[in-house]
C-alpha positions as CSV (number, residue, x, y, z in Angstrom):
1,X,126.8,92.3,35.1
2,X,123.8,93.1,37.4
3,X,123.1,96.0,39.6
4,X,120.9,96.4,42.6
5,X,117.5,97.9,41.8
6,X,118.4,101.4,43.2
7,X,121.8,101.6,41.5
8,X,122.8,104.3,39.2
9,X,125.5,103.9,36.5
10,X,127.4,107.1,35.6
11,X,130.0,107.3,32.9
12,X,132.6,110.1,33.2
13,X,133.3,112.5,30.4
14,X,136.2,110.6,28.8
15,X,134.8,107.1,29.4
16,X,132.7,105.1,27.0
17,X,130.8,101.9,26.7
18,X,131.2,99.9,23.5
19,X,128.5,97.5,22.4
20,X,129.8,95.2,19.7
21,X,127.6,94.2,16.8
22,X,125.5,91.2,17.8
23,X,125.7,92.0,21.5
24,X,122.5,92.8,23.4
25,X,122.0,95.2,26.3
26,X,118.8,94.5,28.3
27,X,117.2,96.9,30.8
28,X,114.5,96.2,33.3
29,X,111.1,97.4,31.8
30,X,110.9,100.0,34.6
31,X,114.4,101.4,33.9
32,X,115.0,104.8,32.4
33,X,117.9,105.9,30.3
34,X,118.9,109.6,30.0
35,X,121.4,110.5,27.3
36,X,123.3,113.8,27.5
37,X,125.0,114.7,24.2
38,X,124.5,113.5,20.7
39,X,122.4,110.4,20.1
40,X,122.4,108.7,16.7
41,X,119.4,106.6,15.9
42,X,119.4,104.1,13.1
43,X,115.8,104.0,11.9
44,X,114.8,101.6,9.2
45,X,113.6,103.3,6.0
46,X,111.6,101.8,3.2
47,X,113.3,101.1,-0.1
48,X,112.9,103.1,-3.3
49,X,110.8,100.3,-4.7
50,X,108.5,100.3,-1.7
51,X,108.1,104.1,-1.9
52,X,107.4,104.0,-5.6
53,X,108.7,107.5,-6.0
54,X,108.3,107.6,-9.8
55,X,104.6,106.4,-9.7
56,X,102.1,109.0,-10.7
57,X,98.4,109.3,-10.2
58,X,95.8,109.2,-12.9
59,X,96.2,113.0,-13.2
60,X,100.0,112.4,-13.9
61,X,100.9,114.2,-10.6
62,X,103.6,112.7,-8.4
63,X,102.1,111.8,-5.0
64,X,103.4,113.4,-1.8
65,X,104.9,110.3,0.0
66,X,104.8,109.7,3.7
67,X,105.6,106.5,5.5
68,X,105.0,105.1,9.0
69,X,107.0,102.6,11.0
70,X,104.9,100.6,13.4
71,X,106.1,99.1,16.7
72,X,103.8,96.7,18.5
73,X,103.7,94.7,21.7
74,X,101.1,92.3,23.1
75,X,99.1,93.8,26.0
76,X,96.2,92.2,27.8
77,X,93.5,91.1,25.3
78,X,95.1,93.1,22.4
79,X,98.1,94.9,21.2
80,X,99.7,98.4,21.8
81,X,100.8,99.9,18.5
82,X,103.0,103.0,18.1
83,X,103.4,104.5,14.7
84,X,106.3,106.9,13.8
85,X,105.5,108.9,10.7
86,X,108.1,110.5,8.3
87,X,108.1,112.4,5.0
88,X,110.3,111.0,2.3
89,X,111.8,114.5,1.8
90,X,113.3,114.3,5.4
91,X,113.5,110.7,6.6
92,X,115.4,111.7,9.7
93,X,112.8,114.1,11.1
94,X,109.7,112.6,12.8
95,X,106.5,114.4,11.8
96,X,103.9,112.6,13.9
97,X,103.5,109.8,16.5
98,X,100.4,107.9,17.4
99,X,100.0,105.2,20.0
100,X,96.8,103.1,20.2
101,X,95.3,99.9,21.7
102,X,94.0,97.4,19.2
103,X,91.9,94.4,19.9
104,X,90.9,91.8,17.2
105,X,87.2,91.2,17.5
106,X,86.8,88.6,14.7
107,X,88.7,87.5,11.6
108,X,89.4,90.8,9.7
109,X,87.7,93.0,12.3
110,X,89.6,95.0,14.9
111,X,88.7,97.9,17.2
112,X,91.2,100.6,18.1
113,X,91.4,103.3,20.7
114,X,94.0,106.1,20.6
115,X,96.1,106.2,23.7
116,X,98.4,109.1,22.9
117,X,99.5,111.5,20.1
118,X,103.1,112.8,20.0
119,X,103.6,111.6,23.6
120,X,100.6,113.3,25.1
121,X,98.0,111.0,26.6
122,X,94.5,111.0,25.2
123,X,92.2,109.8,28.0
124,X,89.6,107.3,26.9
125,X,85.9,108.2,27.2
126,X,84.0,106.3,29.9
127,X,81.6,105.5,27.1
128,X,84.3,103.4,25.3
129,X,83.2,99.9,24.6
130,X,86.8,98.7,24.4
131,X,87.8,98.0,28.0
132,X,91.6,97.9,28.8
133,X,94.1,99.2,31.3
134,X,94.8,102.6,30.0
135,X,97.9,103.4,32.2
136,X,99.4,100.0,31.5
137,X,98.8,100.4,27.7
138,X,100.3,103.9,27.8
139,X,103.4,102.5,29.5
140,X,103.8,100.2,26.5
141,X,103.9,103.0,23.9
142,X,107.3,103.0,22.1
143,X,108.1,106.7,21.5
144,X,110.7,107.8,18.9
145,X,114.1,108.3,20.6
146,X,115.0,111.9,21.2
147,X,111.5,113.4,21.1
């Protein structure tokens, strides 16, 4: 199904759209989706083996474990990366988001520039030596759903 660019799709209160497993819904990159009501997000979580919850430090203390899920997309001469950070004690509640532009300069060497933190843009200094389209990069940040 395709709609004209200025179309709006509205679903009535007792209507629903079902997407079966394996099906894909694609949206134009300039589209927006607004969800009213409950939204359930299935975010991947690391395994217990990856978290090493029973591992202690040299002082025999259990570490406070956090993890970050990274989303990335190619952009210009580099990559836009968004990290979603969670604490193991509450893996459903996002604690921090950071989006940055990264450009590989040489094997094993990369430069990064923060674009936004928790959805708020952080303008790049004119003195930055990492030239890139800030607005375009910002549009490529992948923010955690529902924040």
